[in-house]
C-alpha positions in Angstrom: 158.2 -2.5 12.8 154.5 -1.5 13.2 155.1 0.4 16.5 157.1 3.2 14.6 154.5 3.7 12.0 151.7 4.0 14.7 153.8 6.6 16.5 154.4 8.6 13.3 150.8 8.4 12.3 149.5 9.7 15.9 152.1 12.5 15.7 151.1 13.5 12.3 147.5 13.4 13.4 148.2 15.5 16.6 150.0 18.2 14.4 147.2 18.3 12.1 144.6 18.9 14.9 146.8 21.6 16.6 147.1 23.4 13.2 143.3 23.2 12.7 142.6 24.6 16.0 143.7 28.1 15.3 141.8 28.2 12.2 138.5 27.1 14.0 139.2 29.7 16.6 139.6 32.6 14.0 136.3 31.4 12.3 134.6 31.7 15.5 135.4 35.4 15.6 134.4 36.3 12.4 130.9 37.9 11.6 128.5 37.2 8.6 127.7 39.5 6.0 124.8 41.6 5.9 121.6 40.4 4.2 120.9 42.0 0.6 118.1 44.1 2.1 120.2 45.4 4.9 123.0 45.8 2.6 120.9 48.1 0.2 120.0 50.2 3.3 123.7 50.9 4.4 124.4 52.0 0.9 121.6 54.3 0.7 122.7 55.8 4.1 126.1 56.2 3.2 125.3 58.4 -0.1 126.2 61.3 1.9 129.4 59.7 3.2 129.2 60.7 6.9 131.8 59.9 9.4 131.2 56.2 10.8 132.7 54.6 13.9 133.6 51.0 12.7 134.1 48.4 15.6 136.9 45.9 14.1 137.9 43.4 16.8 138.6 45.3 20.0 139.3 48.7 17.9 136.9 51.5 17.1 137.9 53.4 14.0 136.6 57.0 12.7 136.5 56.5 8.9 134.5 57.7 5.9 133.8 55.0 3.4 133.5 55.9 -0.5 131.5 52.5 -1.1 129.8 49.7 0.7 129.5 46.7 -1.2 129.1 43.0 -0.6 132.7 42.7 0.3 132.7 45.3 2.8 134.0 49.0 3.2 135.9 50.5 0.7 137.7 53.8 -0.2 138.3 54.6 3.6 139.3 58.0 4.8 140.6 58.5 8.2 140.9 61.8 10.2 144.0 63.8 9.8 145.5 62.8 13.2 144.7 59.0 12.6 146.9 56.6 10.5 145.9 55.9 7.0 143.2 53.2 7.0 143.4 49.9 4.8 141.8 50.0 1.5 139.1 47.4 2.3 137.6 46.4 5.5 136.0 42.9 5.1 132.5 42.1 6.8 133.9 39.2 8.5 136.1 41.6 10.6 133.2 44.3 11.2 131.4 44.0 14.4 129.3 47.3 14.5 128.9 50.5 12.5 127.7 53.8 14.0 127.0 56.8 12.4 128.9 59.8 14.2 126.2 62.6 14.4 127.4 66.0 15.4 125.7 69.5 15.6 128.2 71.2 13.5 125.6 72.2 10.6 123.3 73.6 13.2 126.1 75.4 15.1 127.3 77.0 12.2 123.5 78.6 11.4 123.0 79.4 14.9 126.4 81.2 15.2 126.0 82.9 11.9 122.8 84.3 13.0 123.8 85.3 16.3 127.0 86.7 15.5 125.7 88.4 12.3 122.9 90.1 14.3 125.5 91.4 16.8 127.7 92.6 14.0 125.0 94.2 11.9 123.9 96.0 15.0 127.6 97.2 16.2 128.4 98.0 12.5 125.3 100.1 12.1 126.0 101.9 15.3 129.7 102.7 14.4 128.7 103.8 10.9 125.9 106.0 11.7 128.0 108.2 14.2 130.7 108.6 11.2 130.0 111.6 8.8 132.1 112.9 6.0 133.4 116.7 6.6 131.1 117.8 3.6 128.0 116.3 5.6 129.2 118.2 8.9 129.6 121.5 7.1 126.3 121.1 5.7 124.8 120.2 8.6 126.1 123.4 10.7 124.7 125.5 7.8 121.5 124.1 7.6 121.9 121.8 4.9 120.8 118.1 4.4 123.0 115.8 6.4 122.0 112.9 4.1 124.2 114.1 1.6 127.1 113.9 3.6 126.9 110.4 3.6 126.1 108.4 7.0 128.0 104.9 7.1 125.4 102.9 9.1 124.2 100.7 6.1 127.9 99.8 4.7 128.9 99.4 8.2 126.1 97.2 9.1 126.8 94.7 6.3 130.6 94.5 7.2 129.5 93.7 10.7 127.0 91.2 9.4 129.9 89.6 7.4 132.7 89.7 9.9 130.9 88.7 13.1 128.7 86.3 11.2 131.5 84.4 9.6 133.4 84.5 13.0 130.1 83.2 14.7 129.7 80.3 12.1 133.2 79.2 12.5 132.7 79.2 16.5 129.5 77.5 16.2 130.8 74.8 13.9 133.7 73.9 16.4 131.2 73.8 19.2 128.7 71.6 17.2 131.7 69.3 16.5 132.2 68.5 20.2 128.4 67.8 20.7 128.7 64.3 18.9 126.4 61.2 19.5 126.4 57.9 17.8 123.4 56.5 15.9 123.4 52.5 15.2 123.6 51.4 11.4 124.6 47.9 11.6 125.4 45.3 14.3 126.6 42.0 13.1 126.2 38.5 14.0 128.8 35.6 14.4 129.3 33.7 11.1 128.0 30.1 11.2 130.8 27.8 11.7 131.9 25.4 9.0 130.0 22.1 9.3 127.1 23.3 11.3 124.8 24.5 8.8 122.8 27.6 8.4 120.1 28.2 10.8 116.7 29.0 9.5 115.7 32.5 9.2 119.0 33.9 10.6 119.6 36.5 8.1 116.0 37.9 8.2 116.0 37.9 12.1 119.1 39.7 12.3 118.1 42.5 10.0 114.8 43.1 11.5 116.0 42.7 15.2 119.5 43.3 15.8 119.4 46.8 14.0 116.2 48.3 14.6 117.3 51.9 14.3 119.0 51.3 10.8 117.1 53.8 8.6 117.5 55.5 5.2 118.1 58.5 3.1 116.8 59.0 0.0 118.0 58.1 -3.7 119.1 54.7 -4.1 122.4 53.6 -5.4 121.9 52.3 -8.8 124.3 49.1 -8.4 122.5 47.9 -5.3 120.9 44.4 -5.6 121.0 44.6 -9.5 123.4 41.6 -10.1 123.0 40.2 -6.4 123.0 36.4 -6.8 121.8 35.9 -3.1 118.5 38.3 -3.2 117.3 36.7 -6.6 115.1 40.0 -7.0 114.4 42.1 -9.8 112.5 45.0 -8.1 110.3 47.2 -10.6 111.3 51.0 -10.8 108.2 51.6 -8.6 109.5 49.8 -5.8 112.9 51.3 -6.1 111.4 54.8 -6.2 109.4 54.1 -3.0 112.6 52.8 -1.4 114.5 55.9 -2.0 111.7 58.1 -0.8 111.3 56.7 2.6 114.0 58.2 4.7 115.5 57.8 8.2 113.1 59.2 10.4 110.0 59.3 8.0 106.5 58.5 9.4 104.7 56.1 6.9 101.5 54.9 6.6 101.2 51.4 5.0 98.0 49.4 3.7 98.2 45.7 2.7 96.9 42.4 3.5 97.5 42.9 7.1 95.3 45.9 7.4 96.8 49.3 8.0 100.2 50.3 9.9 101.3 53.8 10.8 104.7 54.3 12.1 108.2 53.8 11.2 110.5 51.0 9.4 113.9 50.1 10.4 115.0 48.6 7.1 113.1 49.6 3.7 114.7 47.8 0.8 113.7 46.0 -2.5 113.0 42.7 -0.3 110.6 44.6 1.7 110.2 46.6 5.0 111.6 45.2 8.1 111.5 46.2 11.9 108.1 48.2 11.7 107.4 49.9 15.0 104.6 52.0 15.9 105.1 56.0 16.9 105.3 55.8 20.6 103.4 59.2 21.0 100.3 57.7 19.4 99.2 56.6 22.9 97.1 53.6 21.8 98.1 50.0 20.5 98.2 49.4 16.7 95.1 47.9 15.5 95.6 45.6 13.8 99.1 44.6 15.2 102.3 45.6 13.7 103.2 43.0 11.1 106.2 40.9 12.5 109.3 40.0 10.5 109.9 41.2 6.8 106.9 42.4 5.0 107.2 42.1 1.1 106.2 44.3 -1.4 103.7 42.0 -2.8 101.8 42.1 0.4 101.7 46.0 0.3 99.0 47.9 -1.6 99.7 51.7 -0.7 102.5 53.7 0.9 102.2 57.1 2.1 104.8 59.2 4.1 104.2 62.3 6.1 105.7 65.6 5.0 104.9 69.1 4.7 102.2 70.6 2.6 104.2 72.9 0.5 103.0 71.6 -3.0 99.4 71.9 -2.0 100.0 75.5 -0.7 101.9 76.2 -3.9 99.1 75.1 -6.0 96.3 76.7 -4.0 98.3 80.0 -3.7 99.1 79.9 -7.7 95.6 79.4 -8.7 93.9 81.9 -6.2 96.5 84.7 -6.9 97.0 83.9 -10.5 93.1 84.2 -11.0 93.1 87.5 -9.1 96.1 88.6 -11.2 94.2 87.6 -14.5 91.2 89.4 -13.4 93.1 92.4 -12.5 94.9 92.4 -15.8 91.7 91.9 -17.7 90.2 95.0 -16.0 93.1 97.2 -16.2 93.0 96.3 -20.2 89.5 96.9 -20.7 88.3 99.7 -18.8 90.8 100.5 -16.5 91.5 99.4 -12.9 92.8 102.6 -11.3 91.9 105.1 -14.1 89.1 104.7 -16.6 90.0 104.5 -20.2 88.9 103.0 -23.3 89.5 99.0 -24.1 92.7 98.1 -25.3 93.0 96.2 -28.7 92.0 92.4 -28.4 95.6 90.9 -28.6 96.8 93.5 -26.1 94.0 92.7 -23.6 94.8 88.9 -24.0 98.5 89.4 -23.3 98.0 91.7 -20.3 95.5 89.2 -19.0 97.8 86.3 -19.2 100.7 88.4 -17.8 98.6 89.3 -14.9 97.8 85.8 -14.2 101.4 84.5 -14.7 102.6 87.4 -12.2 99.9 86.4 -9.7 100.6 82.8 -10.2 104.1 83.0 -9.3 103.7 85.2 -6.2 101.2 82.9 -5.0 103.0 79.8 -5.5 105.7 81.3 -3.5 103.5 82.5 -0.6 101.5 79.5 -0.7 104.6 77.1 -0.6 105.9 79.0 2.5 102.4 78.6 4.3 102.0 75.1 3.1 105.4 74.1 4.7 104.2 74.9 8.0 101.5 72.1 8.0 101.7 68.4 7.8 100.4 66.5 4.7 100.5 62.9 3.5 102.2 62.2 0.1 101.6 58.9 -1.6 105.0 57.1 -2.3 104.0 53.8 -3.7 101.1 52.1 -5.2 100.9 48.6 -6.0 99.8 48.2 -9.7 97.1 45.5 -8.7 95.9 47.7 -5.7 95.6 50.6 -8.1 93.4 48.7 -10.7 91.3 46.8 -8.0 91.2 49.5 -5.4 92.0 47.0 -2.5 
């Protein structure tokens, strides 16, 4: 009587093991979600909604994501020739995300310049050879041909518009075909049930497996605001710094580790990860590059390399503004070009202020243009304690 019961129990156990085997195998193919700091980075990178190449299992999909959150990619849009994408792709099925970078914008600009220049030249040449009958008659009679209406100017504008538009269209198509991929995210396998989490897995993945995942300005307001896994309450000062440090920005960081100058793979409210020295510096980093994640409580100051247009605008505005104010005062009192008696005091003040304002506006524009040609460091973050103590 016991033998059939033992057989039944053994069959039930075997069926349970067979049923559990596919589940365990599926879990082995799943991927872990990105840590909060890297998720913040991905959301910043997706602000412009570029085309992404998402690796799901053995397939690669070209998609645009309206939103990236803790669940995965949402609001997906595929190319017109592809089948409609699902509403959500979860992180557990995403093995890799690459940005599809093309030269479309550069091709449009280059095509418009080249095509517009050719069109303007042809339009001016053709238009200049066309004269109205009135102009021809006046020319033979010894009159002024200009009254006859040469068409070079309108022809040049028409050629610029037509050939420039055609060149921009063809240049954009040419740039679309010159595409390459830029890595955003490389996933790691999820930890199997019952094995336990490995220490430092999330931090190592975000710093080491995604060294080129960099950011764009303006942080999304919803990121890490209520993330239970991050346990962070980032200050507005930190969020502004995270927003201003872009994908290819050269940064200079000072902290308890000394001074570092180079690039950061990930910049988020939890800190900076994947720091690397600019390769063309030609000398090793002294002190060595900080390994792992550098939290904001270790950072005193951060500067970003940019253009010097702000400084140029200030200097140019002050110099030409002072020159314009001096010229206005001289003109209102004794005359700059022609001598005369002094104007009433209020009129002198008005002309002086007007000259300063005009000169400052012109000087700011010219100074900004000149300053753009020269690099400059811009302060993006100062830790409050560092600002007080001067460390």
